[in-house]
MMTF fields as JSON, N, C-alpha, C and O atoms, coordinates in Angstrom:
{
  "mmtfVersion": "1.0.0",
  "mmtfProducer": "UNKNOWN",
  "numBonds": 167,
  "numAtoms": 168,
  "numGroups": 42,
  "numChains": 1,
  "numModels": 1,
  "chainsPerModel": [1],
  "groupsPerChain": [42],
  "chainIdList": ["A"],
  "bondAtomList": [4, 2, 8, 6, 12, 10, 16, 14, 20, 18, 24, 22, 28, 26, 32, 30, 36, 34, 40, 38, 44, 42, 48, 46, 52, 50, 56, 54, 60, 58, 64, 62, 68, 66, 72, 70, 76, 74, 80, 78, 84, 82, 88, 86, 92, 90, 96, 94, 100, 98, 104, 102, 108, 106, 112, 110, 116, 114, 120, 118, 124, 122, 128, 126, 132, 130, 136, 134, 140, 138, 144, 142, 148, 146, 152, 150, 156, 154, 160, 158, 164, 162],
  "bondOrderList": [1, 1, 1, 1, 1, 1, 1, 1, 1, 1, 1, 1, 1, 1, 1, 1, 1, 1, 1, 1, 1, 1, 1, 1, 1, 1, 1, 1, 1, 1, 1, 1, 1, 1, 1, 1, 1, 1, 1, 1, 1],
  "groupList": [{"groupName": "MET", "atomNameList": ["N", "CA", "C", "O"], "elementList": ["N", "C", "C", "O"], "formalChargeList": [0, 0, 0, 0], "bondAtomList": [1, 0, 2, 1, 3, 2], "bondOrderList": [1, 1, 2], "singleLetterCode": "M", "chemCompType": "L-PEPTIDE LINKING"}, {"groupName": "ASP", "atomNameList": ["N", "CA", "C", "O"], "elementList": ["N", "C", "C", "O"], "formalChargeList": [0, 0, 0, 0], "bondAtomList": [1, 0, 2, 1, 3, 2], "bondOrderList": [1, 1, 2], "singleLetterCode": "D", "chemCompType": "L-PEPTIDE LINKING"}, {"groupName": "ARG", "atomNameList": ["N", "CA", "C", "O"], "elementList": ["N", "C", "C", "O"], "formalChargeList": [0, 0, 0, 0], "bondAtomList": [1, 0, 2, 1, 3, 2], "bondOrderList": [1, 1, 2], "singleLetterCode": "R", "chemCompType": "L-PEPTIDE LINKING"}, {"groupName": "LEU", "atomNameList": ["N", "CA", "C", "O"], "elementList": ["N", "C", "C", "O"], "formalChargeList": [0, 0, 0, 0], "bondAtomList": [1, 0, 2, 1, 3, 2], "bondOrderList": [1, 1, 2], "singleLetterCode": "L", "chemCompType": "L-PEPTIDE LINKING"}, {"groupName": "VAL", "atomNameList": ["N", "CA", "C", "O"], "elementList": ["N", "C", "C", "O"], "formalChargeList": [0, 0, 0, 0], "bondAtomList": [1, 0, 2, 1, 3, 2], "bondOrderList": [1, 1, 2], "singleLetterCode": "V", "chemCompType": "L-PEPTIDE LINKING"}, {"groupName": "ALA", "atomNameList": ["N", "CA", "C", "O"], "elementList": ["N", "C", "C", "O"], "formalChargeList": [0, 0, 0, 0], "bondAtomList": [1, 0, 2, 1, 3, 2], "bondOrderList": [1, 1, 2], "singleLetterCode": "A", "chemCompType": "L-PEPTIDE LINKING"}, {"groupName": "GLY", "atomNameList": ["N", "CA", "C", "O"], "elementList": ["N", "C", "C", "O"], "formalChargeList": [0, 0, 0, 0], "bondAtomList": [1, 0, 2, 1, 3, 2], "bondOrderList": [1, 1, 2], "singleLetterCode": "G", "chemCompType": "PEPTIDE LINKING"}, {"groupName": "PHE", "atomNameList": ["N", "CA", "C", "O"], "elementList": ["N", "C", "C", "O"], "formalChargeList": [0, 0, 0, 0], "bondAtomList": [1, 0, 2, 1, 3, 2], "bondOrderList": [1, 1, 2], "singleLetterCode": "F", "chemCompType": "L-PEPTIDE LINKING"}, {"groupName": "THR", "atomNameList": ["N", "CA", "C", "O"], "elementList": ["N", "C", "C", "O"], "formalChargeList": [0, 0, 0, 0], "bondAtomList": [1, 0, 2, 1, 3, 2], "bondOrderList": [1, 1, 2], "singleLetterCode": "T", "chemCompType": "L-PEPTIDE LINKING"}, {"groupName": "SER", "atomNameList": ["N", "CA", "C", "O"], "elementList": ["N", "C", "C", "O"], "formalChargeList": [0, 0, 0, 0], "bondAtomList": [1, 0, 2, 1, 3, 2], "bondOrderList": [1, 1, 2], "singleLetterCode": "S", "chemCompType": "L-PEPTIDE LINKING"}, {"groupName": "PRO", "atomNameList": ["N", "CA", "C", "O"], "elementList": ["N", "C", "C", "O"], "formalChargeList": [0, 0, 0, 0], "bondAtomList": [1, 0, 2, 1, 3, 2], "bondOrderList": [1, 1, 2], "singleLetterCode": "P", "chemCompType": "L-PEPTIDE LINKING"}, {"groupName": "GLU", "atomNameList": ["N", "CA", "C", "O"], "elementList": ["N", "C", "C", "O"], "formalChargeList": [0, 0, 0, 0], "bondAtomList": [1, 0, 2, 1, 3, 2], "bondOrderList": [1, 1, 2], "singleLetterCode": "E", "chemCompType": "L-PEPTIDE LINKING"}, {"groupName": "ILE", "atomNameList": ["N", "CA", "C", "O"], "elementList": ["N", "C", "C", "O"], "formalChargeList": [0, 0, 0, 0], "bondAtomList": [1, 0, 2, 1, 3, 2], "bondOrderList": [1, 1, 2], "singleLetterCode": "I", "chemCompType": "L-PEPTIDE LINKING"}, {"groupName": "GLN", "atomNameList": ["N", "CA", "C", "O"], "elementList": ["N", "C", "C", "O"], "formalChargeList": [0, 0, 0, 0], "bondAtomList": [1, 0, 2, 1, 3, 2], "bondOrderList": [1, 1, 2], "singleLetterCode": "Q", "chemCompType": "L-PEPTIDE LINKING"}, {"groupName": "CYS", "atomNameList": ["N", "CA", "C", "O"], "elementList": ["N", "C", "C", "O"], "formalChargeList": [0, 0, 0, 0], "bondAtomList": [1, 0, 2, 1, 3, 2], "bondOrderList": [1, 1, 2], "singleLetterCode": "C", "chemCompType": "L-PEPTIDE LINKING"}, {"groupName": "ASN", "atomNameList": ["N", "CA", "C", "O"], "elementList": ["N", "C", "C", "O"], "formalChargeList": [0, 0, 0, 0], "bondAtomList": [1, 0, 2, 1, 3, 2], "bondOrderList": [1, 1, 2], "singleLetterCode": "N", "chemCompType": "L-PEPTIDE LINKING"}, {"groupName": "LYS", "atomNameList": ["N", "CA", "C", "O"], "elementList": ["N", "C", "C", "O"], "formalChargeList": [0, 0, 0, 0], "bondAtomList": [1, 0, 2, 1, 3, 2], "bondOrderList": [1, 1, 2], "singleLetterCode": "K", "chemCompType": "L-PEPTIDE LINKING"}],
  "groupTypeList": [0, 1, 2, 2, 3, 3, 4, 3, 5, 3, 6, 0, 7, 5, 3, 6, 8, 1, 9, 7, 4, 4, 5, 6, 3, 3, 10, 11, 12, 5, 2, 1, 3, 6, 9, 10, 2, 7, 13, 14, 15, 16],
  "groupIdList": [1, 2, 3, 4, 5, 6, 7, 8, 9, 10, 11, 12, 13, 14, 15, 16, 17, 18, 19, 20, 21, 22, 23, 24, 25, 26, 27, 28, 29, 30, 31, 32, 33, 34, 35, 36, 37, 38, 39, 40, 41, 42],
  "secStructList": [7, 7, 2, 2, 2, 2, 2, 2, 2, 2, 2, 2, 2, 2, 2, 2, 2, 2, 2, 2, 2, 2, 2, 2, 2, 2, 2, 2, 2, 2, 2, 2, 2, 6, 7, 7, 4, 4, 4, 6, 6, 7],
  "xCoordList": [-21.17, -21.057, -21.763, -21.75, -22.36, -23.033, -22.064, -21.033, -22.077, -21.045, -21.057, -19.946, -22.049, -21.863, -21.165, -20.446, -21.282, -20.391, -18.926, -18.121, -18.599, -17.121, -16.604, -15.462, -17.226, -16.766, -16.561, -15.503, -17.657, -17.486, -16.147, -15.329, -16.076, -14.927, -13.774, -13.168, -13.447, -12.265, -11.768, -10.61, -12.982, -12.916, -12.406, -11.532, -12.948, -12.512, -11.161, -10.506, -10.675, -9.431, -8.354, -7.408, -8.649, -7.771, -7.695, -6.576, -8.768, -8.698, -8.005, -7.285, -8.13, -7.458, -6.069, -5.416, -5.338, -3.974, -3.312, -2.112, -3.823, -3.046, -2.198, -1.234, -2.663, -2.0, -0.689, 0.349, -0.751, 0.407, 1.384, 2.593, 0.923, 1.85, 2.728, 3.928, 1.891, 2.548, 3.567, 4.509, 3.213, 3.863, 5.302, 6.426, 5.07, 6.345, 7.332, 8.525, 6.711, 7.659, 8.237, 9.129, 7.821, 8.357, 9.82, 10.527, 10.328, 11.719, 12.597, 13.632, 12.011, 12.829, 12.814, 13.841, 11.558, 11.638, 12.619, 13.372, 12.551, 13.397, 14.931, 15.723, 15.039, 16.488, 17.069, 18.24, 16.102, 16.469, 16.616, 17.566, 15.771, 15.835, 17.142, 17.469, 17.729, 18.792, 18.474, 19.292, 17.05, 16.769, 17.06, 16.904, 17.53, 17.868, 16.571, 15.517, 16.587, 15.39, 14.744, 13.518, 15.195, 14.629, 13.845, 12.999, 14.022, 13.357, 12.037, 11.19, 11.911, 10.817, 9.733, 8.677, 9.883, 8.754, 8.019, 6.972, 8.496, 7.984, 6.788, 6.174],
  "yCoordList": [-13.486, -12.408, -12.62, -13.766, -11.727, -11.777, -12.045, -11.389, -12.754, -13.17, -11.859, -11.355, -11.233, -9.94, -8.803, -8.029, -8.638, -7.788, -7.998, -7.071, -9.343, -9.794, -9.549, -9.091, -9.764, -9.474, -8.087, -7.71, -7.151, -5.863, -5.325, -4.566, -5.781, -5.373, -5.552, -4.632, -6.943, -7.192, -6.576, -6.427, -6.3, -5.485, -4.058, -3.557, -3.4, -2.006, -2.081, -1.039, -3.133, -3.297, -3.254, -2.468, -4.13, -4.198, -3.099, -2.765, -2.27, -1.022, -0.011, 0.847, -0.012, 1.018, 0.953, 1.996, -0.528, -0.804, -0.725, -0.449, -0.9, -0.97, 0.249, 0.17, 1.325, 2.587, 2.469, 2.565, 2.245, 2.156, 1.2, 1.428, 0.226, -0.897, -0.442, -0.663, 0.217, 0.477, 1.696, 1.834, 2.536, 3.736, 3.046, 3.516, 2.089, 1.498, 0.84, 0.648, 0.538, -0.503, 0.465, 0.018, 1.807, 2.617, 2.959, 2.836, 3.372, 3.504, 2.338, 2.5, 1.016, -0.133, -0.309, -0.558, -0.146, -0.103, 0.956, 0.618, 2.19, 3.156, 2.733, 2.75, 2.406, 1.867, 0.79, 0.8, -0.288, -1.25, -0.795, -1.212, 0.019, 0.712, 1.731, 2.099, 2.109, 2.951, 4.639, 5.521, 4.809, 6.147, 7.017, 6.575, 8.395, 9.115, 9.332, 9.244, 9.65, 10.028, 11.239, 11.185, 12.083, 13.463, 13.224, 14.071, 12.398, 12.154, 11.32, 11.328, 10.6, 9.707, 10.646, 10.124, 11.771, 12.699, 13.343, 13.936, 13.279, 13.852, 12.954, 13.275],
  "zCoordList": [14.41, 13.666, 12.399, 11.952, 11.762, 10.543, 9.494, 9.644, 8.55, 7.492, 6.768, 6.606, 6.319, 5.358, 6.207, 5.575, 7.418, 8.153, 8.31, 8.407, 8.332, 8.22, 6.993, 6.967, 5.86, 4.656, 4.378, 3.874, 4.72, 4.614, 5.378, 4.858, 6.532, 7.509, 6.693, 6.143, 6.621, 5.843, 4.243, 3.853, 3.528, 2.472, 2.776, 2.067, 3.83, 4.017, 4.735, 4.76, 5.302, 6.017, 4.71, 4.646, 3.818, 2.47, 1.858, 1.469, 1.605, 0.769, 1.811, 1.302, 3.113, 3.97, 4.007, 3.986, 4.079, 4.228, 2.897, 2.928, 1.818, 0.488, 0.021, -0.74, 0.549, 0.315, 0.902, 0.248, 2.237, 3.284, 2.787, 2.827, 2.36, 1.733, 0.499, 0.333, -0.299, -1.274, -1.261, -2.041, -0.255, 0.072, 0.856, 0.678, 1.568, 2.246, 1.287, 1.524, 0.232, -0.828, -1.866, -2.587, -2.045, -3.0, -2.878, -3.878, -1.759, -1.583, -2.099, -2.746, -1.704, -1.963, -3.672, -4.303, -4.261, -5.593, -6.302, -7.216, -5.83, -6.228, -6.314, -7.256, -5.179, -5.013, -5.799, -6.177, -6.078, -6.958, -8.334, -8.997, -8.829, -10.231, -10.216, -11.344, -9.414, -9.363, -9.365, -9.624, -9.001, -9.172, -8.036, -6.898, -8.263, -7.03, -6.316, -6.946, -4.866, -4.135, -4.577, -4.676, -4.801, -5.248, -6.744, -7.033, -7.461, -8.626, -8.504, -9.398, -7.346, -7.025, -6.403, -6.046, -6.273, -5.696, -6.773, -6.512, -8.027, -9.169, -9.694, -10.711]
}
């Protein structure tokens, strides 16, 4: 496989998954900070 294509594929994978990772961690961060769930959506 061409090295440039591999780098492009890995970069797109990283860009595509970062938002899902952050969204998955937000409830944990809110709980650690003691923030009520309804305030986290603002």
